[in-house]
LUMVEX-689391 format. One line per 5 residues: for each residue x, y, z of N, C-alpha, C. Coordinates in pm, 1 decimal, decimal comma. Layout:
BEGIN
X Y Z X Y Z X Y Z; ...
***
This chain:
BEGIN
44,7 -127,4 26,4 -8,9 -24,9 8,6 109,7 176,3 8,5; 48,4 224,1 -98,0 147,9 317,5 -106,5 35,5 484,3 -42,3; 61,4 577,3 -19,6 -28,9 710,4 24,7 57,8 824,7 -15,0; -91,3 891,4 -146,0 -42,2 1015,1 -168,8 -29,9 1116,6 -54,4; 19,6 1259,4 -102,9 -17,7 1374,6 25,1 -164,4 1400,0 10,3
-234,5 1373,2 -123,7 -342,0 1408,7 -90,4 -445,3 1333,1 -18,2; -385,1 1257,2 74,0 -469,4 1164,9 151,0 -538,0 1046,9 86,3; -476,4 968,0 -54,7 -488,8 915,2 -112,5 -452,7 779,2 -60,5; -538,6 651,4 -78,8 -395,5 510,8 -69,6 -421,2 433,5 -246,0; -346,2 371,8 -244,7 -300,4 285,4 -326,3 -265,5 158,6 -371,5
-317,8 73,7 -364,0 -305,2 -73,2 -323,7 -291,9 -156,1 -506,5; -161,7 -239,3 -497,3 -121,6 -264,4 -661,7 -154,7 -451,0 -618,3; -262,5 -445,6 -758,1 -288,2 -616,4 -749,4 -161,9 -713,6 -832,6; -194,4 -775,5 -852,6 -77,1 -921,6 -912,9 -99,6 -863,0 -1031,7; -179,6 -789,4 -1106,4 -184,1 -787,9 -1247,6 -167,6 -635,6 -1272,7
-89,8 -556,2 -1176,5 -35,2 -465,5 -1211,8 -161,2 -333,8 -1256,5; -278,9 -384,3 -1164,3 -394,5 -308,5 -1155,1 -395,5 -213,4 -999,2; -405,8 -65,2 -988,5 -410,3 -3,8 -893,7 -559,0 14,4 -848,7; -557,7 -5,7 -756,0 -693,2 48,9 -651,7 -668,4 175,0 -590,5; -808,4 253,4 -579,9 -727,0 361,0 -522,9 -839,5 442,2 -451,1
-865,2 468,4 -315,1 -920,1 513,3 -229,7 -898,3 660,3 -150,4; -952,6 684,5 -74,7 -907,0 777,3 58,0 -854,1 742,3 189,2; -772,1 782,3 236,7 -771,1 721,3 390,2 -843,2 761,1 501,8; -862,4 691,8 590,0 -940,6 716,2 738,4 -891,4 825,8 727,9; -782,7 887,1 748,0 -754,2 1056,9 777,2 -910,0 1139,1 726,9
-859,3 1121,8 547,0 -881,9 1215,8 484,2 -1034,1 1222,1 465,2; -1096,8 1086,3 552,5 -1289,7 1019,6 538,8 -1281,9 1092,6 623,6; -1211,0 1101,3 768,9 -1229,2 1192,8 934,2 -1273,7 1330,0 913,4; -1114,4 1420,9 804,4 -1162,9 1544,2 811,3 -1283,9 1633,9 716,5; -1314,7 1519,7 609,2 -1426,9 1543,0 536,9 -1540,3 1571,0 590,3
-1544,0 1504,5 704,7 -1706,0 1473,3 748,9 -1806,0 1344,0 672,4; -1934,9 1390,7 708,0 -1995,4 1277,5 634,2 -2015,8 1323,6 493,3; -1991,8 1221,0 378,3 -1969,4 1193,4 282,4 -2141,5 1184,4 214,6; -2197,1 1294,2 124,6 -2339,9 1298,3 128,1 -2336,7 1244,7 -105,0; -2187,2 1274,5 -133,9 -2226,8 1293,3 -269,9 -2080,2 1212,1 -364,7
-2084,5 1113,4 -462,4 -1933,2 1072,4 -455,3 -1988,2 1103,3 -648,1; -1898,5 1150,6 -727,3 -1937,0 1148,1 -894,4 -1773,5 1036,5 -903,6; -1835,3 925,6 -984,0 -1682,1 847,1 -1043,0 -1655,4 870,2 -1174,5; -1554,0 874,3 -1192,2 -1515,3 872,0 -1348,2 -1592,4 731,8 -1449,8; -1556,9 742,6 -1561,3 -1599,8 625,3 -1663,1 -1493,0 573,7 -1678,1
-1535,9 436,7 -1673,2 -1427,2 330,8 -1693,5 -1399,6 330,4 -1859,9; -1289,8 302,7 -1883,1 -1228,2 310,4 -2018,7 -1181,7 483,1 -2055,4; -1203,9 561,0 -1953,8 -1153,2 692,6 -1933,2 -1007,9 687,6 -1971,2; -893,6 772,2 -2070,1 -795,6 763,8 -1947,2 -747,6 900,9 -1932,7; -644,4 879,0 -1812,2 -620,0 1025,7 -1750,0 -489,4 1041,9 -1761,7
-435,2 1125,4 -1699,9 -319,6 1180,5 -1647,9 -296,3 1209,5 -1537,8; -184,2 1177,3 -1465,6 -128,1 1242,5 -1343,2 -219,7 1405,6 -1259,3; -266,9 1407,9 -1189,9 -336,9 1500,3 -1127,8 -440,3 1543,4 -1200,1; -508,6 1471,6 -1295,3 -645,1 1542,2 -1363,9 -753,4 1508,8 -1206,7; -868,3 1589,6 -1193,0 -940,7 1582,9 -1130,0 -1080,6 1430,7 -1173,5
-1062,7 1362,6 -1092,8 -1148,7 1275,0 -1204,8 -1268,9 1184,2 -1063,6; -1240,8 1209,4 -948,2 -1391,6 1150,4 -869,2 -1422,4 1334,9 -805,2; -1544,7 1361,6 -756,4 -1610,5 1484,8 -717,6 -1640,6 1383,2 -599,2; -1623,7 1468,6 -496,6 -1676,3 1435,5 -330,0 -1711,8 1513,9 -245,6; -1873,6 1519,2 -210,9 -1937,1 1610,2 -140,6 -1947,4 1590,9 0,8
-1952,6 1687,3 86,3 -1986,8 1626,8 228,9 -2024,4 1733,7 313,6; -2065,8 1704,2 414,5 -2147,2 1808,7 459,0 -2082,2 1959,1 516,5; -1958,2 1917,0 480,4 -1838,5 2009,7 526,6 -1738,6 2152,4 426,8; -1774,5 2004,6 299,7 -1657,7 2051,0 166,0 -1710,6 1984,4 72,7; -1657,4 2024,4 -34,4 -1641,5 1980,7 -176,6 -1520,9 1948,8 -205,3
-1479,5 1822,9 -243,1 -1324,2 1808,6 -276,3 -1329,3 1694,3 -426,7; -1199,4 1709,7 -451,7 -1191,3 1640,3 -595,8 -1096,5 1551,2 -536,6; -1065,3 1400,1 -613,3 -958,8 1306,2 -604,9 -899,6 1311,6 -732,7; -720,8 1327,2 -692,4 -732,1 1347,1 -855,0 -614,0 1208,8 -863,3; -620,7 1212,2 -1023,3 -547,5 1068,7 -1030,9 -379,5 1037,6 -1050,1
-385,8 949,9 -960,3 -223,7 937,4 -888,4 -120,1 919,9 -1006,9; -224,2 850,0 -1113,8 -83,6 781,0 -1249,1 -177,5 819,2 -1335,4; -67,8 855,8 -1442,5 -129,5 825,7 -1601,4 -147,2 683,5 -1634,3; -297,7 688,5 -1699,7 -355,9 535,9 -1697,5 -484,6 518,7 -1746,7; -525,1 418,0 -1763,6 -681,1 355,3 -1766,9 -767,9 316,9 -1670,7
-881,2 377,4 -1673,0 -963,6 362,8 -1558,2 -1025,1 213,5 -1617,9; -1052,0 99,7 -1528,2 -1056,4 -14,8 -1565,1 -1168,7 -56,9 -1461,1; -1163,6 -17,1 -1361,0 -1327,7 -7,3 -1279,3 -1400,5 77,6 -1178,3; -1522,7 124,8 -1149,1 -1548,3 210,5 -1043,7 -1624,9 156,4 -971,7; -1609,7 149,4 -849,5 -1712,0 97,5 -711,7 -1822,4 200,5 -754,9
-1932,0 159,0 -817,9 -2053,0 218,4 -831,8 -2175,6 246,4 -726,7; -2168,6 107,5 -622,5 -2245,4 152,1 -530,7 -2220,4 242,7 -462,4; -2106,3 298,8 -465,0 -2026,9 442,5 -379,8 -2153,3 575,2 -382,6; -2226,1 557,6 -553,7 -2297,3 655,6 -583,0 -2444,2 644,6 -513,2; -2467,1 507,3 -490,6 -2619,2 510,3 -430,8 -2565,4 555,0 -275,8
-2476,4 496,5 -189,6 -2442,5 487,2 -112,8 -2325,1 562,3 -34,0; -2305,3 710,7 -52,1 -2164,5 755,2 -51,0 -2104,7 761,3 112,2; -2173,6 713,0 217,5 -2179,0 715,1 337,7 -2096,5 575,4 358,0; -2085,8 513,9 272,1 -1972,6 386,6 287,5 -1801,5 453,7 285,1; -1797,6 571,4 231,5 -1676,0 605,3 242,9 -1620,8 664,3 398,8
-1703,5 722,2 489,3 -1707,2 732,5 593,5 -1698,1 620,3 707,6; -1781,0 513,8 643,1 -1757,5 352,1 690,5 -1619,5 232,5 671,4; -1585,0 254,7 549,9 -1499,1 203,1 573,9 -1390,6 248,9 438,0; -1318,3 354,3 472,2 -1290,8 421,7 356,3 -1146,9 370,5 328,6; -1089,5 274,3 375,0 -952,9 197,7 332,9 -973,5 38,9 286,8
-1163,0 19,0 258,9 -1188,3 -139,6 258,8 -1289,9 -104,1 116,9; -1415,6 -134,7 139,0 -1524,5 -137,7 46,9 -1525,6 26,0 2,2; -1481,1 125,8 32,3 -1515,1 214,0 -39,1 -1367,2 275,5 -124,3; -1370,0 200,7 -199,4 -1241,3 268,1 -290,7 -1313,3 345,7 -373,2; -1280,6 425,3 -430,2 -1314,2 463,6 -587,7 -1317,2 418,7 -706,5
-1164,5 361,4 -750,9 -1186,0 340,2 -888,2 -1066,4 222,8 -881,8; -1021,0 182,6 -1007,5 -890,8 103,1 -1006,3 -834,0 160,1 -1164,2; -728,0 145,8 -1180,1 -670,0 217,7 -1270,6 -535,0 132,9 -1326,8; -539,1 90,8 -1489,3 -388,5 9,9 -1506,3 -290,2 136,2 -1560,8; -171,6 161,7 -1467,2 -150,2 250,7 -1491,2 -37,2 230,5 -1608,4
-28,5 335,4 -1702,5 68,3 365,8 -1775,3 243,9 319,9 -1754,2; 270,0 326,6 -1637,1 397,6 337,9 -1597,4 390,2 265,0 -1456,0; 420,3 173,4 -1389,3 376,9 170,3 -1230,8 499,5 171,8 -1165,9; 603,4 183,2 -1189,5 749,8 255,4 -1136,9 665,0 414,4 -1092,3; 592,8 443,0 -1148,7 561,6 616,5 -1088,1 536,8 584,9 -920,1
452,2 437,1 -887,7 431,6 428,5 -764,9 544,2 437,4 -665,5; 655,0 461,1 -711,7 771,1 466,3 -675,3 789,7 575,3 -547,8; 700,2 702,1 -589,5 732,3 820,6 -576,6 643,8 826,2 -429,0; 534,0 762,0 -431,3 479,8 731,4 -297,1 536,7 749,8 -177,9; 441,3 755,4 -49,7 482,9 720,8 76,2 406,2 586,8 134,0
540,6 501,1 205,5 486,1 380,4 242,5 368,5 395,6 339,8; 366,8 331,3 423,3 258,1 369,1 582,4 336,2 406,8 626,4; 446,5 399,9 714,6 543,7 492,3 795,8 548,2 576,8 747,8; 565,2 658,6 671,5 610,7 795,0 624,0 474,3 884,5 614,1; 354,5 821,4 539,2 199,7 850,5 542,0 173,6 875,2 687,7
207,6 793,0 836,0 164,2 826,8 933,3 226,3 936,7 1000,5; 389,8 951,0 959,2 466,9 1084,4 970,3 396,5 1168,2 928,6; 352,9 1210,1 768,7 340,8 1333,2 709,3 186,7 1382,4 778,0; 110,4 1258,5 857,0 -16,6 1319,7 927,3 -13,2 1360,0 1080,4; 102,4 1342,1 1123,2 128,4 1347,8 1234,1 66,6 1280,6 1346,2
***
C-alpha cells in the first residue's frame, strides 16, 4: 500500500492494477460524505487530473488521478451509498481502479510509516 500527500491510498494487485481510495484520516476530515461522482470506465487520465468529486457536509473535494493510465473499474455502489466512504474508507469504499501506463511511478509515493509521519 502506498499513500499520496492528497490522502489517497493506492493498492497494486498481481496484475499491476492500482485500486485507489481515500484514507481514514481524509474521510474523518471530510465529515459525512453525501455525494460521490466517479469517472467513466475506459477513460484515459493523466496524473493530477480531477477525476472523482466528493461532497460532504463540510466541503466539496476532488480526487486526483495519482498516475497516468486507464480507468478499468469504478465502485458504482458508492454513488448510491456515499456514506460508505466514512464507514470503510480503506476497504469497501475504494473509488476506482486504474491500469497505469508506468507502474514504477508508484515509487514516488509514501509507504505507511511515511504517511503516518506525514499526517502527524
